C-alpha positions, 0 to 999 in steps of 0.5 A, spaced: 499 500 498 502 506 497 501 512 502 502 519 501 502 524 507 499 532 504 504 537 507 503 545 509 505 549 502 503 556 505 503 559 512 497 562 515 495 562 521 488 559 523 486 561 530 480 558 530 477 551 532 470 552 530 465 557 525 463 562 529 470 563 531 472 564 524 468 569 523 471 573 529 478 572 526 475 574 519 472 580 523 479 582 524 483 581 519 478 584 514 475 589 517 471 593 510 472 588 505 464 585 502 464 578 505 457 578 500 456 582 494 449 580 491 442 583 488 436 585 491 430 587 487 425 591 492 419 594 489 421 591 482 428 594 481 434 591 483 440 593 488 446 591 489 447 590 497 454 589 500 456 586 506 461 585 510 464 581 515 460 584 521 454 585 518 455 578 516 455 576 524 450 581 525 444 577 520 446 571 523 445 573 529 439 577 528 435 572 524 436 567 530 434 571 535 429 573 531 427 565 530 427 564 538 422 569 539 418 566 536 417 560 542 418 554 538 425 554 537 430 553 544 437 553 546 436 553 552 439 544 552 431 541 552 431 542 545 435 541 539 433 542 531 433 539 525 433 545 520 432 543 512 434 550 507 432 548 500 433 553 494 437 557 490 444 560 492 442 567 496 444 571 503 438 569 506 440 561 505 447 563 508 444 566 515 439 560 514 445 555 514 450 558 520 445 560 523 443 553 524 450 551 525 451 557 529 448 555 535 440 554 533 442 546 532 443 541 527 443 544 519 440 539 514 442 543 506 438 539 501 438 538 494 434 544 490 432 539 484 430 533 488 422 531 487 418 533 492 416 527 494 424 526 495 425 532 499 418 530 505 422 523 505 429 526 507 425 531 511 423 524 515 429 521 515 433 528 518 428 528 522 428 536 520 423 540 524 425 548 521 423 547 513 428 554 510 424 554 503 424 559 497 417 560 494 419 556 488 419 551 493 412 552 495 409 545 493 414 541 496 413 544 504 407 544 501 408 536 501 413 537 508 407 539 512 404 534 510 408 528 511 412 531 517 408 532 522 415 533 526 416 540 522 414 546 527 416 551 522 416 554 516 420 559 513 419 563 507 428 566 504 424 570 498 418 573 495 416 576 502 410 579 497 407 573 499 406 570 506 399 573 506 398 567 500 402 563 503 398 562 510 392 561 508 395 554 507 402 554 512 399 558 517 406 556 520 409 560 515 415 566 518 418 570 513 426 571 513 426 579 512 420 580 518 425 575 524 431 578 521 429 585 524 425 582 529 432 580 532 435 586 530 434 589 536 434 583 541 441 585 543 440 581 550 437 574 545 442 575 540 447 575 547 445 569 549 444 565 542 452 567 542 453 565 547 451 558 546 457 553 547 459 549 541 461 541 541 466 542 535 467 533 535 458 534 534 454 533 528 453 540 525 450 538 518 447 532 515 449 532 509 446 528 503 450 525 498 447 525 490 450 519 489 450 516 481 450 509 483 446 508 490 440 511 495 443 518 497 446 517 505 446 522 510 452 525 510 455 526 519 459 532 518 462 536 525 464 544 526 471 540 527 471 537 520 469 543 516 474 547 519 479 542 519 478 542 511 477 549 511 485 549 516 487 544 510 486 547 504 487 556 506 495 552 508 494 548 501 492 553 495 494 561 495 489 566 495 489 573 495 484 577 499 480 582 497 479 579 491 472 576 488 468 569 487 462 568 484 458 562 487 455 557 482 455 551 485 448 550 489 451 551 496 447 544 500 454 541 496 460 541 501 464 543 495 461 549 494 459 550 503 467 549 505 471 552 499 466 556 495 463 559 503 468 557 509 475 558 505 473 565 503 471 567 508 477 564 512 481 568 506 478 575 506 475 573 498 469 577 497 463 571 494 458 574 488 451 570 489 450 568 482 442 568 481 442 563 476 446 562 470 443 565 465 446 571 468 453 569 469 457 573 463 453 579 466 454 578 474 462 577 471 462 583 468 459 587 473 462 584 480 469 583 476 469 576 479 477 573 479 475 566 482 469 561 480 468 554 482 466 550 477 465 542 474 468 540 469 462 540 465 462 548 465 469 548 463 468 544 457 461 548 455 466 555 457 471 553 452 466 550 447 463 556 446 469 560 446 472 555 440 465 557 436 466 563 437 473 565 434 472 560 429 465 563 427 469 570 426 475 567 422 481 568 428 483 561 428 489 562 426 490 567 429 489 564 436 492 557 434 499 562 433 497 566 439 499 558 442 505 558 439 507 564 440 505 565 449 508 558 451 514 559 446 515 566 451 512 562 457 518 558 457 523 563 457 519 567 462 515 572 459 508 571 460 504 575 456 498 570 455 492 576 458 495 580 453 494 575 446 488 573 448 485 580 451 479 579 447 477 572 452 479 575 457 474 580 456 468 576 455 469 573 461 469 580 466 476 581 465 478 579 472 478 572 472 484 569 474 483 563 476 478 557 475 478 551 480 474 544 478 471 538 482 466 533 483 469 530 477 475 528 473 477 535 469 480 533 461 487 534 459 484 538 453 480 544 457 485 543 464 491 546 458 485 551 454 485 554 461 491 555 463 494 556 456 491 563 454 493 565 462 487 563 467 490 558 473 486 552 473 485 547 478 483 541 478 481 538 485 478 530 489 474 530 495 467 527 497 461 528 502 465 525 507 470 528 507 467 535 507 469 535 502 477 536 498 482 531 499 487 533 494 488 540 489 493 542 484 497 548 485 499 553 481 507 552 483 505 544 482 499 544 476 500 537 473 494 536 468 490 529 468 491 530 476 488 531 482 494 534 486 497 532 492 493 531 498 492 538 502 495 539 508 495 534 513 490 529 509 494 522 508 492 517 502 493 512 501 491 507 494 490 499 496 493 495 491 499 490 491 503 493 486 506 499 486 501 503 485 505 508 480 500 506 473 492 505 471 496 497 471 497 497 478 491 502 480 488 500 487 482 503 491 484 511 494 483 511 502 484 517 506 486 518 513 484 527 516 480 530 521 476 532 516 474 525 515 466 524 517 463 522 524 459 517 519 452 516 516 446 518 520 442 513 523 446 508 518 451 503 522 452 497 517 454 503 512 458 506 515 463 500 518 462 498 510 466 504 508 472 504 514 478 499 514 480 496 521 484 501 521 481 506 521 482 509 514 476 510 510 474 507 503 473 513 498 470 508 493 475 510 487 481 507 483 486 511 482 494 512 483 500 517 484 505 520 479 512 521 481 511 527 484 505 525 489 499 527 485 493 523 484 490 520 478 482 518 478 481 513 473 474 512 476 469 509 480 469 502 484 461 501 483 461 502 476 467 498 474 465 494 468 467 487 468 467 484 462 467 475 461 475 475 459 476 478 466 479 486 464 476 491 468 474 498 464 472 504 468 467 508 464 469 514 467 476 513 463 473 512 457 469 517 456 474 522 457 476 521 449 468 520 447 466 527 451 471 530 446 467 530 441 465 536 438 457 537 439 457 531 444 455 535 451 455 527 455 456 521 454 455 515 458 458 508 457 456 502 461 457 494 459 452 490 456 451 483 456 449 479 450 446 473 449 453 469 448 455 470 456 459 477 453 459 484 455 460 490 450 462 496 451 456 501 450 454 508 449 449 514 449 451 521 446 448 527 448 447 531 441 448 538 442 446 540 435 448 548 436 456 546 438 456 541 432 462 544 427 458 547 421 460 541 416 456 537 419 450 535 417 443 535 421 439 531 418 439 524 423 443 520 417 448 525 416 449 524 424 449 517 424 454 517 419 458 522 423 458 520 430 460 513 426 467 516 424 468 519 429 467 513 434 471 508 430 476 515 429 476 515 438 477 506 438 483 506 433 487 509 439 483 504 445 485 499 446 482 493 444 477 491 450 477 499 452 473 500 445 466 502 445 463 496 440 454 499 440 452 507 441 446 511 440 444 517 440 439 523 441 439 531 444 435 529 450 438 531 458 441 525 463 439 524 469 444 527 473 446 530 480 447 537 481 453 537 481 452 535 474 454 528 474 450 522 470 446 517 475 448 511 472 444 507 475 437 511 472 439 512 466 441 506 464 434 504 467 431 509 462 435 507 456 433 500 457 426 502 458 425 506 451 428 500 448 424 495 450 418 500 448 421 499 442 422 490 443 429 493 440 437 492 444 442 497 443 445 492 437 439 493 434 440 500 433 447 502 433 449 508 430 442 510 431 438 516 433 433 514 439 428 518 441 427 518 450 420 520 451 
């Protein structure tokens, strides 16, 4: 078993043991620096609101005091609230979540894309007593109310103008703005809330995983887990005080929660709240965004759009010459990338200089592209169960195709009898560190399954270390395809190559059993016709032929047993998590259900479009 222990790369003082203390430190270190910048609509007019760290703290305390004053939420030790928060990224979401962590009880962040009945079920499993939601989730709240008698308080995070309307169906509804305003003058109650002791080793939050191959489990994280990961991250990746980051990824995921919220608090990065993806470019330009946390699919989409714009303007040769020139000069220590590619930077707001990608493997093509144009592109790796970051590339060690070395004070190991230095000798990635979860909520059996007898957390991912101790991910143990000849194929590894086909938005590869007892690699492509090369016709027959050629080109470069034998395509979105990873089991069921309707198997329709209902 090969083991690598992460060492600090940066000197960064972290004199805090819980999140409340961390915010106090930031108040002292970053006076006058905005903690949050966001838009607020008042009487139909949009305003920009700025909150510094002191105002952030007071808003958390005021909201908590306002809620306590209603008489149902107690902080006297005789009750512990489980507060669910669901909705788009917003300042009220941040306040409600942190009021729970700062003393009201346990936070239960929920995925805003879950079906209503799933939210209601998770509220039962998570013993939720307070349900905070956006107006867009009113129907969800009504279903939660019917099936969860333990929920005594509902909080509307936005649209205060809808309160009277909602009270007809939810008499227990409270408005976020009303609670905040009510609590602001209640200094005695705020002082009482601030004095609530925080046991940083006890459960602070329940995060339900968005598992791609299994039912979600409730990950129990303590403040010690979260704060440990903050300390590990800020002593590994350098961040400049005062820069602005755009909050795009959903806050109910720990990647955005730990890095996109708490690491930025700790380092004095101003968080700008993106309303939705339609306003992404507008927000980037308006606020001068320098940092974005993202997932590979977003970077792939951005890359393709940039290249398409270059082609439409007839500047492909100029762009390629610029790449050659800047690469040559970089070797001589001369960096003019942002000057040469100023038009691209202008389209991205002009200030963007760092993107951090997580949740899935980042293809080397996109990693190289953003690096080539002068944007630091860092890939990281982690899981909800590890709060979440385990490893990350840094500006000084940015190996394309890897997810970097372990963070400071994180230890990773590869459970392999071999050298664990290549795909052939790869094994399951194991982890140790203070950021590793307490366990799964009310599921001791599942908790035991993911820990070894000597305390290693089993990630379920397969990988290896290179010569510089950087980690490379090859796939998920649970998604591995075992062929009839005994060979193992990790679909994620193969999908990276097919994802590079222009116009392919998503691809899923699976092993299709045959009557002869073999397993044939099969693929389903989601096509974005607007992203296709201009030379490709959009008729089905033309698409079939073109895709056949593209698949064949890639197959020629693949090891024999990794070649895709059959494929189908259409334009519909696959079933995905909110971090844009395909839910493999559900998507495969969808494919087989559609083929069964036609009384066909994938072999019969290979190379053709299949319309999904």
